[in-house]
N, C-alpha and C positions, 0 to 999 in steps of 0.2 A: 943492580938488582939481579940476583941469580936467576936463571931460567929453571923452572921446575922440569925435572926429568920424569918421564912417565915410564914405569917399569912395564915391559911387555911381558904378559902372562901367556902361558900355553892355553890353547883353546880347551874348553870342556870336551870330553870324549863321551859320545852316546852311540847306541847301536839299536838297529831295528830291522824289520823285514817288510818288504813289499809283498803282500799276499795277492796272487793273481788267480782268477777263476775264469773259465770259459762259459759264459752264460748263453743259452740257446737262442735268446732273442737279441741280446745287446753285443754278443761277441766277447772278446777278452776284456776283462774288467780288473780294476785293482781296488782293494778295500781302502776306503778313506774314512777316517774317523774325526768326526766334528768335535771341536772344542773351541770356545770363546769366538764363535762365528767363522771359524776357518777350518780347513780340513788338514789333517796330519796323517801320518802312517804309524803303525806300531813301533815305537821307539822309546828309549829312556836311557838314563845315566848309567854308564859302566861302573859298577860297584865292586868293592873288594869281595862281596859274597859270591860274585861270578867267577872268581879265581879258585882253582883247585890244584890238586898235584898234577894233573894231566894238562890243565890249562892255567899256568902261573900268571900273576899280575903283569899286564902289559902285553900279553900274547894275543895272537888273533883268536886263540881258543877262548880266552876270557871274554873277548868282545862277541864271539858267537854265542857264548853262554848268556850274555846279556840279551841278545836278539831273541833266543829261545825263551827266556823268562818274560820278556816284554810281550811276546806274541801270546803267551798263556795268560798274563796278568791283564792285559789290555783288551783282548778280544777273544779269549777262550781257546785259542788254537794250540794244538801240540805240534811242534815242528819235528820231522824226522829227516834224517840224513841218508836214509836208505833210498837210492834211486829207483829201486824196484818195488818200493812199498805201495800197496794197493790204496787208492783213494776212494772215498765214498761220499755220496751226497748227504749221508746221515751222521757222519762223524767229523768233528773239528780237528782234522789232521791236514797239515800242509807239509808238502815234500820239498825239501831244499836240494833239489837235484844237481844243483851247481856248486855244492860244497862250500868252500870258504871263498869263493869268488864274491867280490863286493865292490861297491862304488862308495867313495867318500864324498858327502855333500858338506861344504863348508858354509856356515853362516857367520856374518859379520856384524860387529858393533857399528853404532852410528859413526864413530870416528874412523872406521875402515879397518880396525884391528880384528883379528880372528876371535870369534866368540865360541863357536862350537863346530867340532868335526863329527858328522853323523855317519857311521859305517852302516851301509844299507846292504842286505842280502835279499835274494829272490827266493820265493817259495810258491808253489802252486797247490790249490786245493779244488775239490769238487763241491765242498760244503759251503752253501751260501749262508748258513745260520751262525753268524758270529754272536758273541755274548760280550757286551760292555762290561769291563771289570770294575771292581771297587778297590781302592787302595787300602793300606793298613790303617787309615784314619776313618775308614767308612764312607769315603767320597768316591763317587763314580769317576773313573778315569777320563771319560769322554761323555759328551751329550748324546751322541748317537753316531751311527755309521751308515755308510752307503756303498754299494758296489758301483764304481764310476767306470764307464766305457773308456778304454785307453784313448779313443779318439776325442774324448771330452776333457783331457787333462788341462787344456788351457781355458776352459770354461768354468772350472771350479775353483773356489778360493783356496787352493792348495799353496802352502808356503812355497815361494818362488825358488828358495834355495834347494828345496827337495825334489823339484820337477826333473832335473837331470838324472837324479837317482831312480825315479820312477820310470823314466824313459829307458834308462839302462837296464833295469829289471825286465821290462817288456821285451826289449831287443834280445836280452840274453835267453829269455824264454822262447822267443820265436826262432832264434838260431838253433837252440837245443831241440825244438820240435822238428825243424827241417833236417837237422842231422839224424835224428832218431828215424824219421821217414826214409831218408836215403839209405841208412844202415839196413832197415827192414827190406827195401827194395833190393839192395845187393844180396841180402840173404836169400830172397826169393829166387834171383837170377842164378845163384850158385847152386840151389837145389834142383834147378831144371836141367 
């Protein structure tokens, strides 16, 4: 009897963004979206609609376009790539200060084969007021959302395969803030 051979398929490709906010009481938090009793981040399938002349199919640009679309559709945030863009507590704008830097989270099927690669980007906002989106079938994208302190990442039911990506986003943001503070200090010293 011949052994069945299983065809290895390429993992599905998704993209999303870890939206970070510095809360006066909780410190740095990430936006966790609740669906089916677990928490998730803004993410979704990379579609052909996300490709364009500047960002052809298969490019990091197409993947970034997906992250931008998903942030808008799933929680109402507009992503900007301008590192100097002002942020406001009144407007759902999140700044992707780190450009196309990303972390790939891989999810696996029960048999150990790759199921999904999720390209995660990091963005910061001052606006706590997210808006749960409704898909094109009129169904809410998520049940709810919550700002989770980064120290609580292991206490919330976030999909395990996404935790390294959320940690990466937090570390990237913290390194960026330290670098910015150092540059400002060097500027002050050079003016003296």
